[in-house]
C-alpha positions in Angstrom: -4.0 -9.7 -10.5 -0.5 -10.2 -9.3 1.3 -13.5 -10.1 2.2 -15.6 -7.1 5.8 -16.4 -8.2 8.7 -14.4 -9.7 10.2 -15.3 -13.1 12.6 -18.3 -12.7 15.6 -16.7 -14.5 15.5 -13.7 -12.1 15.1 -16.0 -9.1 18.1 -18.1 -10.2 20.3 -15.0 -10.7 19.1 -13.5 -7.4 20.0 -16.5 -5.4 23.3 -17.1 -7.2 24.4 -13.6 -6.3 22.8 -13.5 -2.8 24.2 -16.8 -1.3 28.0 -16.4 -1.9 28.2 -12.6 -1.6 25.4 -10.8 0.1 24.6 -13.2 2.9 28.2 -13.5 4.2 28.7 -9.8 4.0 25.5 -9.1 6.0 25.5 -11.9 8.6 29.2 -12.2 9.3 31.0 -9.0 8.3 28.2 -6.7 9.6 27.0 -9.0 12.3 23.6 -8.6 10.8 20.3 -9.7 12.3 16.7 -9.4 11.2 13.5 -9.0 13.2 9.9 -9.3 12.0 10.2 -11.6 9.1 6.7 -13.0 10.0 5.3 -9.8 8.5 6.6 -10.5 5.0 3.8 -11.6 2.6 4.4 -15.1 1.2 3.3 -14.2 -2.3 2.0 -11.4 -4.5 3.3 -7.9 -5.0 4.1 -5.5 -2.2 5.9 -2.2 -1.8 8.9 -2.2 0.6 9.3 1.3 2.2 12.4 2.0 4.2 14.9 4.5 5.4 18.1 5.0 3.5 21.6 5.4 4.9 24.0 3.6 2.6 24.6 2.5 -1.0 24.6 -1.1 0.4 20.9 -0.8 1.5 19.2 -2.4 -1.6 21.0 -5.8 -1.5 21.0 -5.9 2.3 17.3 -5.2 2.4 16.6 -7.8 -0.3 18.6 -10.4 1.7 16.5 -9.6 4.8 13.2 -9.8 3.1 14.0 -13.2 1.5 12.0 -12.3 -1.7 13.4 -10.5 -4.7 12.8 -6.8 -4.5 13.2 -4.5 -7.5 14.9 -1.1 -6.8 15.3 2.1 -8.7 19.0 2.6 -9.6 20.6 5.7 -11.0 20.7 5.6 -14.8 24.5 6.0 -15.0 24.9 2.4 -13.8 23.1 1.2 -16.9 25.8 2.6 -19.1 28.4 0.2 -17.7 29.0 -2.9 -19.8 28.2 -6.3 -18.1 27.0 -4.5 -15.0 23.9 -3.2 -16.7 22.8 -6.7 -17.6 23.6 -8.1 -14.2 21.6 -5.5 -12.3 18.7 -5.8 -14.7 18.5 -9.5 -14.0 18.7 -8.7 -10.3 15.7 -6.4 -10.6 17.2 -3.0 -10.8 15.7 -0.4 -13.2 17.0 3.0 -14.2 15.7 6.3 -12.8 17.1 9.9 -13.2 18.4 11.4 -9.9 15.5 12.7 -7.9 12.9 11.9 -10.5 10.0 9.5 -10.3 8.2 9.8 -13.6 5.6 7.8 -15.5 8.1 5.4 -16.9 9.5 4.7 -13.4 6.0 4.1 -12.0 5.1 1.9 -15.0 8.2 -0.2 -14.4 7.5 -0.6 -10.7 3.9 -1.7 -11.5 5.2 -4.3 -14.0 7.4 -5.9 -11.3 4.5 -5.9 -8.8 2.4 -7.6 -11.4 5.1 -10.3 -11.6 4.9 -10.9 -7.9 8.0 -9.0 -7.0 8.4 -6.5 -4.2 9.0 -2.9 -5.3 11.6 -1.2 -3.0 11.4 2.5 -2.4 13.3 4.7 0.0 10.9 7.2 1.5 13.4 10.1 1.7 14.5 9.4 -1.9 18.1 9.8 -0.9 20.5 8.9 1.9 20.2 10.6 5.2 23.2 11.2 7.5 21.6 9.5 10.6 19.7 6.9 8.7 16.2 8.2 9.7 13.5 9.1 7.3 13.5 12.9 6.6 11.3 14.8 4.1 9.4 11.7 3.0 8.1 11.6 -0.6 4.7 10.2 -1.7 6.1 7.9 -4.5 5.8 4.7 -2.6 2.2 5.4 -1.5 1.3 6.3 -5.1 2.6 3.1 -6.5 0.9 1.1 -3.8 -2.4 2.9 -4.5 -2.2 2.2 -8.2 -1.4 -1.5 -7.7 -3.5 -1.9 -4.6 -0.8 -3.8 -2.8 0.3 -3.4 0.8 3.3 -1.5 2.0 5.9 -3.3 4.1 7.8 -0.8 6.4 11.4 -1.8 7.0 14.1 0.0 9.1 17.8 -0.5 8.4 19.6 0.5 11.6 23.4 1.1 11.4 23.8 1.1 7.6 24.6 4.9 7.6 27.9 4.0 9.3 29.1 1.5 6.7 30.5 4.1 4.3 32.7 6.7 6.0 34.7 9.6 4.6 38.3 8.7 3.9 37.7 5.0 4.1 38.1 2.9 1.0 36.3 -0.2 2.3 32.9 -0.7 4.0 33.2 -0.5 7.7 32.2 -3.6 9.8 29.5 -1.8 11.8 26.7 -3.9 13.4 23.5 -3.7 11.4 19.9 -4.6 12.5 17.0 -4.8 10.0 13.5 -4.6 11.5 10.4 -5.4 9.5 7.1 -3.9 10.6 3.5 -5.0 10.1 1.9 -4.5 6.6 0.3 -1.2 6.0 -2.9 -1.0 3.8 -2.5 0.8 0.5 -4.1 4.3 0.0 -7.7 4.1 -0.9 -7.1 6.6 -3.8 -4.4 8.6 -5.5 -5.5 11.9 -4.0 -2.6 13.8 -2.6 -4.2 14.0 0.9 -4.6 10.2 1.0 -1.0 9.6 -0.2 0.3 12.0 2.4 -1.7 10.2 5.1 -0.3 6.8 4.3 3.2 8.2 3.8 3.1 9.7 7.3 2.0 6.4 8.7 5.0 4.7 7.0 7.4 7.4 8.2 6.3 7.2 11.8 6.6 3.4 11.9 10.0 3.3 10.3 11.4 5.9 12.6 9.9 4.2 15.6 11.7 1.0 14.6 14.9 3.0 14.2 14.6 4.5 17.7 14.8 0.9 19.1 18.5 0.9 18.3 20.7 -2.2 17.9 
């Protein structure tokens, strides 16, 4: 049974970082707007599935969803003093590049049991146009094991924030659209995971096609 509330220390750090830094960056610098917040579950665990176009996606998505969302972060970040403690409190956990192993799944399930959202990018890596390509079944697998719903989210415009030759993030307009909850897979069979992954992919790309 998932708890209905997140740990207080994590919530405190989450809001302390979000309010002065993430919100101004999103709403003012990127002219950010969010649609579909009525679909966000008010309590309990859920898996956020989204497209991925920028390194800024995790904090922007968490700001849009309004509830703390734990994301996989490349393990190299956990070797940096101070930073490693900060991102752990914020809900990040280490994963090897391109690898979703038993430890990763176990960690995601632990966050879900605490009432957090578990954030997973369907493509597993950034795509040049921001759309989902070559979706992976990891999100569906975790949702199946935890029996929690999937929340499809589209980040439109974030793939233009980071541009070659530019040192600073570009002030490109960003829109985040949140779709209706998708029921978890009924089993962990590959055919069932692929079915739900396909539903998530179609929904996210449809939201992306709506443009700004």
